N, C-alpha and C positions, 0 to 999 in steps of 0.2 A: 469505757468498757473494762472488763476484767483484764484484758490483754495489756492495758495501758498502766496497770498498777505496778508492775515490776520495772522500775526505772533503773537503768544502768548508771552507776555513779559517774563514769566518764562522760556519758551523754549530758547529765545534769551540769557537769563542769563546763562542757562545751557550750551549752546554752548560756551559762553565766558569762563566759568570756567571748561569746561569738562575735565575729566581725563579718563584713560583707563579702570580701573576695579573698581568694587564696592563691598564692603563687608558691608552689612547693619547692622551687629550685633556688639555690644560692646564686649570687651574681658571678662568682668565679667557679669554673667547673674544671674537671680533671683532665689528665692526659692519658687515661687508660679507659678501656671499655667498661661501662657500668656493669657491676655484678659479676664480671667474669674473672677478675684478678685472682681471687682466692681459689676459684674452681680450677683455673689453669695451673696455679702454683702447686696444687695437690694432685694433679693428674698429668703424668708425663707422657701419656699417649697423645700424639699430635692430632690424631683424628678427633679426639674428644675435647680439644682445646677450645673450640668455638662451637656454639650450640644454637639451635633454632627453635622457635616456638612451634614450627610446623612439623618438625621431624618426629618428636616424641609421640605425638598422637595424630597420625595421619587420618584416623577415622573421624577427627573433628570436622573434616570437610566431606566425609563420605560415610557418616554413621549409618545411613540407609544405603548399603553397598550396591543395591541393584538400581539405585536412582542416580542417573547422571547429572541431575540438577542439584547436586549437593551444595554447590555454590551458584547462586542465581542472582540476576538483576531483575528488580521489579519491572524495569522498563524494557527488558529484552534486547536493548541495544548493545549490551556488553556480553560477549561470548567468553565466559571465564573458564569453562570446562577445559578448554585447550591448555590453559595455563597450568591447571592442576595436574594434567597428564605428563607435563614436562618436568619430572622430578630429577634432581641432580644425582648423578652416579658417583660423585666424588665423596659424598657424605658417608660417614661411618654409620653402620646400622645401630650402633650403640649411642649415637648422638642424642642429646636431650636438649630441651628448650631452655633458653635463658630464663624465661618466665617460669619454667618448670620448677626451678629452685626457689624462685622469688615471687611467686604469685600470691598476693594477699587477698585475692577476691574470694577464695574459698574460706570464708570467715568462720571460725569455729566458736564464735561467741554464743551460738545457739545450741551448744552441747546440751542435750536433754538431761544429762546427769549432773550438770552444774547447779549448785544451789542458787536459789533466786536471790538477787541482790536486795539489799535493804531498801525498803520504801523510803523515799526522801521527798521533802517538800520542794516543789518546783521553785527555781530561782527567779529573782526579779532584779532588773538592772536599772530601775528608775533612779536609785540613789547615785549611780555612776553618771547617769545622763544629766543630773542636776549639778554635778561637780565636774567641771571640765577637766581639771588637772587629774582627778582620781580616775576619770574615764580614760584619759590619755595614758596614764601609767598602767592601768589594767589591760588596755589594748596592746601596748608595747610589750608587756610581760607575756601576754598570750602569743603574740606573733613572733617574738624573738625565738621561741622554740619551734613553733610550727613551720616557720619559714626557713629555719636554718638547717633543718635536719635532712634535707633531701638533695644536697649537693651530689651530683653523680660521681664525683671523685670519692666522696665519702662513702657512697654506695659500694664502689668497687673495693674500698679499703676498710670500710666500717665493719664492726664486729657483729652486725645483725641487720634485720629487716624490720620495717614498720616502726621506725623511731620518730614518728611525727606528732605524737600526742604531747600536749603540755602536761607537766607533771607537778605543778604547784597544787598540792592537795588543798582545796579551798571549797567551801560550801557556803551558800547564802540562803537563808530561809526567812520567809515573811510570816509573822505571827500577829494575831489580833489580840484584843484585850483578855481573851481566855488563856493566853500563854501557851506553853508547850516546851518541848525539848529539841535541841539541835545537836546532832552527833557528827563529829568529823568522820568521814567514811573510813572503815577498816581500822578504827582506833578505839581506845577507851577514854576519849576526850569528849565531854558533853557540857553543854550550857543549858541550864534550866531557867525558863522564864516563868515566874509565878503568875497566877491569875490576878488581874488588876494592875499589872506592870505599866500598861498604858491605858488611856481613857477609852471607853467604848467608842467605836467608830474610827479610832486611830490604829496604826500598825507599827510594828517594830521589825526592822530587817536586821537579822543577826548573821554576821559573817564569821566563820572560823577558818583559821589557816595554821598549819604546823610548819614552823621553820626548823629544819633538822639540826642545824648547828646552834646550840644555845650560846648565850653571851660568855665570852672568855673571862670576863671580869668576875664571874661568879664561880669559877672553877679554880680553887687554890687550896692551901693547906687546911683552911677552916671550913670550906664549903664546896659542895659538888652538885651539879645540876642532875636531876633524875627524871626530867621530862623534856620534850622539845620546847622551844620558845613558841608560845601560843599567841597568835594575833587574833584579837576580837574586835569586830567593827559593829557599831550600832548606828542606825539611821535616825532614830528619834530619841532625843534627850529629855522630852517632856514626860517624865516617868514618875510613878508613885512608889514602885517597889524596886528593891535591889535584885540582882540576878546572881545565880549560883554557878560556879565552875566546878566540874567534877573530873578528876584525873586519876588514872591508875599509875602509880610510880614504880620506878625500877630499883627500889631499895627498901630495906626494912631494918630498923634500929635493933641492935643486938639486945638480948634479954638481960644481960648482966647489969647490975645497979649503976656502975660507972657510966656505961654507954647510955642508959636511960636518962641519967641526970645531965650528961654533957651535951646531948644531941637532940635536935628538934628537926622535924620535917615541916617546912614552911613554904609560903608562896610569896614571890617577889613580883612587884607591879611597877610598870613604867608607862609613860605616854610616848616613849621613843624606843625604837628597836635597840639602840645602842645604850640606853639608860639615860640618866641614873635610875637605879631601881630602889624601891622602898619595900620594907617587909610589911605584909598585911597581917592584921591581928585576928580577923574572923575566919579562922581555919579549923576544920573539924576532921579528925583522922580516924579511920576505922580499917583494920587489916592493912591492905596495900593501896587503899584509895583515900584521897584527900578531897574534901569539899570546901570551897572558898566562897565566902559571901562578898560580892563586889558591890560596894555602895558608891564609890567615887567614879561615876560613869563618864565616859567620853566617847566621841565618835570613833576613836582609834586607841586601843589599849593593848599592852603586851604583858603577859604573865609567864612565869616559869616556876616550877617546883624545885626546891633546893633542900638538900640535907646540910644543916649548919651546926657546927660545934661552937660552944661558948669559948672553950680554949682546949688546947691539946695537952694532956697530962701524960708524961712518960709512964710506961714504955711506948705508948702510942706516938706516932709521928705525923699522921694526917687524920682527917675525918673518916677516911676509909676504914680505919681500925675500929670504928664504932658501929659500923653498919654491915649488913650483908648486901653487897652490891651486885646487881645482875647486868650483864652486857648482852645485848641482842645482836645476833648475827644474821644477815641476809645474804643469800647468793643470788645475784642478778645476771641476766643474760638477754640475748635477743629474743624476739617473739618466736622465731623459727631458727633452728640451727642450720649451719652451712658447712661446707668442707673446711673452712677456717673461721673460727669465731672466738670472741673474748667472753670470759665469765669474770664477774667482779665480786670479790669477797668484801663485805661491808660490815663494819662494827659500829653499833649505835650505843650511846650512853643512856638510852631510855627504852621504854617498851614499844615505842611506835616504829613499826617497820612498814613503810609505804609499799603499795603494790607495784608502783613504777618509780624509777629513779633516773634522774638526769645525770649522765656522765659527761663531764666537760673537759677531762684531761686525757682523752684518747689521743695517742700519737702514732704516726705512721711515717716511717722514713725520716724521723727527726722533726716532722712538722706536726703542729697542733691541728687536730681535726675538729669539725663542728660538733656541738653537743649532740649526744644521742640519748634516746630514752630506752632503758632496759626494763624487762619484766622481772618480777620476783619469782625465782624458781624454787627456793626452799629457805627455811629459817630455823634458827636454833637459839637457845638461851644458855648463857654461861654464868656461873656463880664465881665471881672473883673477890677474894678476901682483900687483895691489895692490887694496885696497878703493877704490872710486871711485863717483861718482854715476852712476846709470844711468837712462835714460828707457825706459819700457815702453809699447808701443803694441799694440793688438789691432785688426786690420783685417779686416772681413768680405770674403770672396771671392765672396759670393753676393748679387746685387742685391735679393733678397727680405728680407735681414736687414741691420741696421745696428747699430753701437755708438753709444750715446748720446753726443752731442757732448761733454758735460762729463766723459765717462768714456773718451774716446778715447786719452788719454795720461796716464801716471802716472809719478812719479819714485821711485826708491829711493836713499837717501842713502848716502854713504860711512860715516857713523857707524852706520847701521843694519846694514850688512854687518860692521862691526867687532865688533858685539856677539855674532855667531855665532848669533843667534836667528833663528827662522823669520820671514820678511817676506812680508806678503800685500798685494795690491792687487786691488780689485774692479772688474769691467767689466760694465756692463749692456747686454745685447743686446735688441733688439726686432724683431718682424716688421713689415714694411711692408704696409699694406693688409690684405685678408682672403684672401690666397692660402692654398692648402693647405700645412700644415706638412710640413717635410721636413728631413733632416739636411743640413748644409752644412760648408764648409771655411772656416777663418779663419787669418790669418797673425799670428804673434807676432813682434814686432820688439823687440830689445834694443839700445839705442844707448848707447855710451860717450860721455858728455857732454864728456869731456876730449879724447879723440882723434877723436871723430866716427865711430869704427868701428861698424858695424851688424852684428849677428848676428840671424838669423831662422830660424824653423821653422814648419811648418804643423800644425794640429790639426783633426781631424774630430770634429764633435759626435756624440753618440748620436742615435738615432732619436727622433721624437716619441713621446708616450705611445701605447701600442697601442690599436687600435680596440676598441669594445665587442664586435665579432664575435669577438675573441680568446677570449672565454669559451666559445665553442662548441668550439674546437679546441685550447685551451691544454693543455699537459702538466700532469699532476697534481702541482702543487707541494706539495699537502698530503701526498702519499705520501712526502715526505722526512722527515716527523715520525717519530720513533723508535717511538712507540706505535701507529702505524697503517701500518706497512710493508705495502704491498699488492703488486699485480702489478708486475713490473719496469717502469721507465719507458722502457727502450730497446725499440725495436720488434724483438723477437726472434721468429724464425719460429715456434718452438714454445715455449710456456711451460707448465710443469707446475704446475697449481694444486694446493694441498694438499687432501687428501680430508677432507671434513667427517665428524666422528665423533660419533654421537648417544650421549652417555653423561652420567653425572651430573657436575654442576659440581664443580670442585675448590675448596672454600671453606676459607679459612684464618682468617677472622674471623667471629665471631658476636656477636649482641647479645641480652641477656635483657631482656624488656619489664618496665619498672618500674611500669607502670599499664595499665589497660584502656582502649582507645580504640575506641569504636563510634560511628559517625556516623549520625544520623537521615537526613540527605541524603548520599547517597554522592558521593564526589569522586573523579574519575578519577585514577589513578596514585598515590593515597595508600592505604597499607595500613591495615587494621584488625586489632587483636590484643587478646589477653587478658593480664593480668598473669602473668608467668612464662613466656610463650611464648619459645622460642628462635628467633631470626630470623637467617638467613644474611645477612651483609653482603657485598655485591659490591664490596669495596674500602673504604678508609677516607676517600676523598675525599668532601667534602660538597657538596650542591647547595643553593643559596639560591633559595627560591620561596615564593609566598604559599600559606598553608594555608586555613583557614576564613575568617580575617579578617586575620591578621598574616603578615609575612614571617619565615620561620624557616629554620634550617639542617637539612638532612635527610641521612640515609644512604640509599643504594639497597639495598634488602633483598629477601629472598624468604621468603614464608611461605605455606604451604598451596598451593603451586604457582602463586603469583601474585607478580609482580615489581612493586615500588612503592616509595614513599618512607616512611620512618619518622623521626619527629622525634628528633634526636640526644639531646635531654634525656630522652627517654622510654625509653632503653635503656642498659644497662651493657655496654660492649664487653668481650668475653672472647676468649681464643684458642681454637683448634680443640681443644686438649687439655682445656680447661676445660668445653667444652660437653658436657652430659649426654645430652639426647635431641634429635637433629637430624633425626628422620624427617620432621617437618612442613616442614622447610626445604630438602629435597632438590628438585632440579629438573634435568631433562634439557637438554642444550644445544639440542636442537631446539625445546623449549618456550620457552627463553630467547630464541632468535632470533625466534620468532613473536610473543612479547610485546613485545620492545623495538622491533619494527618497526610496532607498532599505530598510532603517530601518523601514519604515511604513508597511512592509510586516509582521513584528513581534511585532509591538507595540499594546498594548491593548487600546481600545477606547470605548467611549459611543456613540452609533449610533445616539441617539436623539439629543445629544449635537452637534455632527458633522453636522447633518442635519440642525439644527437651525442656527448654527454659519455660515455655508456656505450660506444658503438661505438669511440671513440678510446682507451679505457682498459681494455678487456677484450681479451686477446690470444689467447683460445682459445674459439671459438664452441661447440665440442663440450662444454667444461666448463660453460658457461652453459646450453646446451640441456639438458644432463643434469639439472642441479638444478632447471630449470624444468619438468621432466617431458616434455621432447621428446627423449629418448634415442633414439627411433626415427628421428630426422632423419638424412639421409645427403646425400652430394654431389648426388644426383639432385634434391633439393628446391630447389637453388639454380639461378637463372638463370645463363647463361654469364657475365654481367657481375660476378657475385659471386665467381667462382672465384679471381681474382687477388688480391683484397684481403681480409685477415682482418677489417678494420673493417666492410666491407660485409656479410660473412657474419654478424658479430655483430649488425649493424643489422637484418638479415633476421630473426634470432631474436627480437629485441626487438619488431619489428613484428608478428611472429606472436603474441607474447604480448598485445600491445595489441588485436589483432583478436579473439582468443579471449575476453579480458576484456570487450570491448565487446559481444560477442554474449551474454554472460551477466552483465550488470551487477549483478544482485541478489546474486550469490554471489561474484563475483571482482572484485578491484580491482587495476588495473594496477600502480601505483607500489608498493603494499604487496608484491605478489608479486615484483616486480623487486628490491626492497631485500632481501627475505628470501633470494633467490637469490644476490645479491652477497655477503651476509654468509656464506653457505655456501661460497663459494669464496674467502673471506678477502680480499675487496676492500674493506677498511675505509677506505682513503683515498678511494676513489670514493664510498662511502656518506657519508663526512664532507662531501664537496663537495656532493653532492645534498641532504644535510640542510640545510646552510647556505643554499643557493640557494632551496629550497622554503620554509624558515622565513621568509626575508626577503620573498619574494613573498606568502606567506600573511599575514604581519603587516601588509604594506601594504594588502592587501585588507580585512583585519579592522578596521584603524584608521580608514580613511576620513579625515574631516576632523580626527579626533583626532590625526593624525600631527603636527600643529603643536605640541601639548603634549608629545609624545614628543621632538620635535626640540629643544625647549627644555630638557628634562630630560637627554637623552642627550648633547647636544653644545652646549647653551646658545646655540642659534642666535638671532639677533635677528629682529625682525619683518621687516626688509629682506631678510635672508638667506632667510627662509621664503618671502617673496613672490617672490624670484628663482627658487626651485624651481617655483613654481606658474605663472609667466608662460607657459612654453611650452604649457601645457595649458588656458589660458583660452579661453573661447568668444567669440562675437561681442559679448556683453555685458560682456566683461572679467572674468568670474568663472569659476571652475572648478566645474563641476557636481558634485554628490555622486557620481554614477556614475563621474566621471573622477578623483576625488580620490586614488584609490589610486596613480595614476601619479607625482605629485610625491612621494608617500610612498615609492614604490619607488626613485625617483631618489635620495632622501636616504639610505635604508637601504642601498642598494647601495654608494654612495660611502663611507658610514660603515664598512660592513663590510670594504671593501677595505683600510682602514687597518691592520687586524689581521694582514694577511698570512696565515701558516699557522695562526694561533691560533684555530681554529674553535671550540674549547671556550669561549674567552673571549668570542667574538662571541655565542654562544647565552646564556651566563650573564649578560653585561652587558645584553643585550636583555631577558632575563627580569626582571632586577632593575629596569630602567627602566620596563617595562610594569607591574610590580607596584606601583610608586610613583605611578602616575597617579591622578587623582582618582577615576575610575571604571575600575578596571583591567579590561581585556578578558580578562586571564588568570584572572579569577575563574570565568568560564564557558567560556573557550577554553584548555584545558589541554594542547594538543598540543605547545606549546613546552616545557613541563615534561617531557612524554614524550620529546622529543628529547634533553633533558639526561640522562635515564635511559639512553637509547641510547648516547650517547658515553661515559658513565661505566661502561658494561658491556663495552666493547670489549676491554679487557685480559683480563678473566676469561673472556670467550668464546674469545679466541684461545688462552689457556693451556689451556683444557679441550677445545676442539673440534678442535684441530690439533696433532698430535704433532710434536715436534722432528725426528724422523726424516723425516716427510713433508715438512716445510718445507725441510730441507736438500737 
């Protein structure tokens, strides 16, 4: 569809380097409360030192102020209202949520004013799968960053938020015999593949990667690099035609006759990153762009553009004297600003300024911190006739912010510029007093220490971290995931939802039971079977969960019209063609939906949040009304205020369902029926969001004071960090009552879950594993979390069976 054409580059890279599971925390964690260190340091008011998710926006739990059921349990066995009425009197009225400053859920990637990213050919990783060592190195490279950047200590001390993305700028494109072009994102680096490069029916996978620090051996008196080191990978060497590399360079030879005679801009080539490099002859130069014909092809090649002088003739002292050389400057910082954050001034010896940059030398208290990923805030280009000492200053233009005195001015030496490598200087900003956070402007000054000349430009910071209320109206970032494509994210006047088809599931994999399993005490969501039974497996992904006593790996299966888990060691996996008798493992899509939604009968939810989330992410009230059994509704059922906004009409339908279920509590449960309806209109992204939200809230309520043990296992929080979460909820006696203990638990789980971004399956699985490992696991008797894991693992097979491709198109 048209909506799929605008591919975000970071998503393409994520698919290229994707791996199965994510653990966003480092092994060694901190000794201070996550996220709160910098806030506390900049705010001397004791009452504002510790903050809570629940204080900033109390209407989160009572947005419909007249409705006492703002927090409700689908099963009615939990009376939560009384907990909400017992608010602490000790908390300051100005307290704000921990997550208020650090909430990444209100994702601003869907800014309608943002220019559409470049269309890019989807990546393919078959070449990595065929080369075990290459796959291993790609996997390690990806995970080294994504797993390292969420140490909670680093969070409390780090200069920013959302530093979890890998930043190796790398793209892989698959081309056929017709050829094409591959461009490194956000750069002037291209590879052109001519028609007939490979035979008809064959493919060429072209990989491009920019290594920011060029080879030091090519930066000396006679030569300087004017491009990053470019890594080119090819999957197919059975070729007929050469390929062409096109690069925009950061230098221009001066027009005087001597410079024109003495200097050339050339391309160097090597099969190794470290060299040795040889000069290529087939180079064509026009204006500031060089095109190189690559004929000696290899699976892995390295190229770099160099300005080279034949010799240096006085009064010239280096090759710099023969060229106009530009230096690119990038200002990098965190995705969102905080009361204390670091900005990084970065100078490059080439034109390529990446959108994201890994900073590996952040230090705090004399200790090296894990790598963090900063965003590009602003950039500038300088013309330097010679390498020279520079003084860099960053000056805040806003009285609410200042640059730390010891960080106000930094120097870059002539020798550093001569190396051609990336040069970085860090500047620490802090907010003065306890004013409200806001974006601001600061000035970057670059002074030539020899001539006294000053160059300057302004940079605007990003906004502070979004408020917690963003979770009410945030766009569905989860719907970007490939496997849960849901309703379009754009507010389109009319959206045609696919028609749900009630038919037998299309099963491709079965399992034959190797033993009989019958339990004296029945366990929810676990199947029972006899030896020889043929069980339909709804995919080959495995779920980790506690069984009778031990944590095991399970397949999601169907037997005798029941969906549940079967221990992987108890079945032999066979193909559809090998299965003999599958009558007992057949199931209709309608029955599948009704069964996988069963956990929502007992999950705790916030009605106002559910109402807002659904109304903002369903774009056809008629489609929702029809699957809910309200097909008789018409325009006459709406008040005049509902007519203009589709979201209001959807909200009206949801409220109608709530009223009907409330009137018949014994037979109807609101959240269960709503989720069943959303699955029937293929809103899987929306269901995934509701699942994660309700599981986190229910887990907090179930845990109570045991949340401390979970925090130690899940994130290795220290005693001081745990106490910091509880301070906002303490009563007059300085203790958190048992009835209020779910609130710090929710604060922690909400903040922890936000680290995962779109990876909702990982949130549920990691939470399940951590709860299972507790001394007295609540999951032994509370199995709804296991049920939600079954739900998310059945989404693919549900979509494949219940919605035809013709309907979705």
